C-alpha positions in Angstrom: -8.0 7.6 -15.9 -6.4 8.0 -12.5 -2.9 6.7 -12.0 -1.7 5.4 -8.6 0.9 7.2 -6.6 3.9 5.0 -5.8 6.0 5.3 -2.7 9.6 4.1 -2.6 12.9 5.3 -1.1 15.6 5.5 -3.8 18.8 4.0 -2.5 21.1 3.8 -5.6 22.3 7.3 -6.3 25.5 6.6 -8.1 24.1 7.2 -11.6 23.8 10.9 -11.0 27.0 12.7 -11.4 27.9 16.0 -9.8 26.9 18.3 -11.2 24.0 16.7 -13.1 24.5 17.4 -16.8 20.9 17.0 -17.9 18.9 18.2 -14.9 17.6 21.6 -14.1 16.0 23.4 -11.2 13.1 25.8 -11.0 12.8 27.8 -7.7 9.2 28.9 -7.4 9.1 32.2 -5.6 6.1 33.8 -7.2 3.5 33.5 -4.3 2.0 36.6 -2.9 2.7 35.6 0.7 -0.6 37.0 1.9 -1.0 34.1 4.5 2.3 35.1 6.1 1.0 38.7 6.7 4.3 40.6 6.8 4.8 43.9 5.0 7.9 42.4 3.4 7.8 39.4 1.0 8.5 36.4 3.3 11.1 35.0 0.9 13.2 38.1 1.3 13.2 37.8 5.1 16.6 36.6 6.4 17.3 33.4 8.1 20.9 32.8 9.3 22.1 35.8 7.4 20.5 35.1 4.0 17.2 35.7 2.3 15.1 32.5 2.8 15.0 31.6 -0.9 18.8 31.8 -1.2 19.4 28.8 1.1 18.1 26.1 -1.3 20.1 27.7 -4.1 23.3 27.5 -2.2 22.6 24.0 -1.0 21.8 22.7 -4.5 24.6 24.4 -6.4 27.0 21.4 -6.0 24.5 19.3 -8.0 23.6 21.8 -10.8 25.4 24.3 -13.0 24.2 27.9 -12.5 22.8 28.1 -16.0 20.6 25.1 -15.2 18.7 27.1 -12.5 15.8 29.5 -13.0 14.2 31.5 -10.2 10.7 32.7 -10.8 9.7 35.7 -8.6 7.1 38.5 -8.6 7.9 41.0 -11.4 7.9 44.0 -9.1 10.4 42.4 -6.8 13.0 41.3 -9.3 15.5 44.0 -8.2 15.2 43.0 -4.6 15.5 39.3 -5.4 18.6 40.0 -7.5 20.1 42.1 -4.8 19.6 39.2 -2.3 21.2 36.7 -4.6 24.3 39.0 -5.0 24.5 39.5 -1.3 24.4 35.7 -0.8 27.3 35.3 -3.3 25.3 33.3 -5.8 26.6 33.0 -9.3 25.4 35.5 -11.9 24.6 32.6 -14.3 21.4 31.8 -12.3 18.5 33.1 -14.3 15.9 35.3 -12.5 12.6 35.8 -14.3 9.2 37.3 -13.6 6.6 34.7 -12.6 3.0 34.4 -13.8 -0.4 34.9 -12.1 -0.7 31.2 -11.0 1.9 28.7 -9.9 1.4 26.7 -13.1 2.2 29.8 -15.1 5.3 30.6 -13.2 6.7 27.1 -13.5 5.8 27.0 -17.2 7.7 30.3 -17.8 10.7 29.0 -15.9 10.6 25.7 -17.8 10.7 27.5 -21.1 13.8 29.4 -19.9 15.8 26.3 -19.1 18.4 25.1 -21.6 17.2 22.6 -24.2 19.8 20.1 -22.8 17.8 19.8 -19.6 15.7 16.6 -19.7 14.8 16.3 -16.0 13.4 19.2 -14.0 13.1 19.6 -10.2 10.7 22.3 -8.8 11.5 23.6 -5.4 9.5 26.0 -3.2 11.5 29.1 -2.3 9.8 28.9 1.1 11.6 25.7 2.1 15.1 26.9 3.1 16.1 23.7 4.9 15.8 21.2 2.0 18.9 19.0 1.7 21.0 18.3 -1.4 20.6 14.6 -0.7 16.8 14.9 -1.0 17.1 16.7 -4.3 19.5 14.0 -5.5 17.1 11.3 -4.6 14.2 13.0 -6.3 16.2 13.5 -9.5 17.3 9.8 -9.4 13.7 8.7 -9.2 12.8 11.0 -12.1 15.7 9.6 -14.1 14.7 6.0 -13.5 10.9 6.2 -13.3 9.9 9.6 -14.7 9.0 11.3 -11.4 10.2 11.7 -7.8 8.2 13.8 -5.3 9.5 14.4 -1.8 6.8 13.5 0.7 6.3 12.2 4.3 3.5 10.1 5.9 0.7 12.0 7.6 0.6 11.6 11.3 -2.6 13.6 12.1 -6.1 12.2 11.6 -7.5 13.9 8.5 -11.2 14.9 8.1 -13.0 15.6 4.9 -15.6 18.3 5.6 -18.4 20.2 3.7 -18.6 24.0 3.4 -20.3 24.2 6.8 -17.6 22.3 8.6 -19.5 19.0 9.0 -17.3 15.9 8.7 -18.1 13.8 5.7 -15.3 11.2 5.8 -12.2 10.2 7.8 -9.7 8.7 5.3 -7.4 5.9 6.4 -4.3 7.7 7.7 -2.1 4.8 6.5 -2.8 5.8 2.9 -2.1 9.6 3.3 1.2 11.3 2.5 1.9 15.0 2.5 3.8 16.2 -0.6 6.7 18.6 -0.3 9.4 19.8 -2.6 11.6 19.2 -4.5 9.4 17.5 -7.1 11.4 16.2 -10.0 10.0 15.0 -13.4 10.8 14.2 -16.9 10.7 17.5 -18.7 8.2 16.4 -21.3 5.9 15.0 -18.5 5.9 18.4 -16.7 5.4 20.3 -19.9 2.4 18.2 -20.9 0.8 18.5 -17.4 1.3 22.3 -17.2 -0.2 22.7 -20.7 -3.3 20.7 -19.8 -3.7 22.6 -16.5 -3.6 25.9 -18.5 -5.9 24.7 -21.2 -8.4 23.4 -18.6 -7.9 26.5 -16.3 -7.0 24.1 -13.5 -5.4 25.6 -10.4 -2.7 23.1 -9.3 -1.3 23.4 -5.8 1.8 21.4 -6.6 3.4 20.3 -9.9 2.8 16.6 -9.3 -0.9 17.4 -9.6 -0.3 18.7 -13.2 1.7 15.6 -14.0 -1.1 13.4 -12.8 -3.6 15.4 -14.9 -1.6 14.4 -18.0 -2.0 10.7 -17.0 1.6 10.1 -15.9 2.4 8.2 -12.7 3.8 10.0 -9.7 6.4 8.3 -7.4 7.0 9.6 -3.9 10.4 9.8 -2.3 10.3 9.5 1.5 11.5 12.8 3.0 12.8 11.7 6.4 14.4 15.0 7.7 12.7 18.3 8.6 11.8 20.2 5.5 9.3 22.8 6.6 7.5 25.3 4.3 7.3 28.8 5.8 3.6 29.8 5.3 2.7 31.6 8.6 4.9 33.6 11.0 4.9 30.8 13.6 6.4 28.5 11.0 9.7 30.3 11.4 10.3 28.4 14.6 10.3 25.2 12.6 13.5 26.3 10.9 15.4 25.7 14.1 14.0 22.2 14.7 16.8 19.7 15.2 17.3 17.2 12.5 
């Protein structure tokens, strides 16, 4: 059974205190970065004086206690990630763990490391250094009231569905298409159930909302209106300086 994806901008944010006592954050930093092509892990590359992955941590700290945050990074790079966190002045209470072979595995390991008091979990890409605290707050509020809150923006390009040879099979209605971003916030039990199913079915999920959908729970989108680029290729670095 396929559940619909709902789109709504959350306006009432007053029910979330600062910091959020029952919310946690997983910073996903476990990707190989092969598409970026640099010798150094892209998340360790500096932007405005800090390693890229440190920016969302510093931005989100006013909303979350350090012990409510888990960073999942490649096992062989844990010392480098810890050194970058120290250099950024981040609190020692932020947990740093080794991620798994797939995104679903890294998020599941980080989820298990969060305190039991955490009932709502936001997952953030380490490669999105410009994400605002307000967007995280809105996603958490949506998760608190409706079970999920996924940052997304409307697609402006015309999208083509193609076969393996590159022949166009379909042109979906652009008005129905949204591009998912992070943060993505969920009830903890919904995320746990989705990740368990993805692992049992050996399903590779490209975002955490896909796992939640797999478990039959509805996903609500939160309109991301400000630049929130993900750094995937070297030319994406220029997007970090886009006004907004």
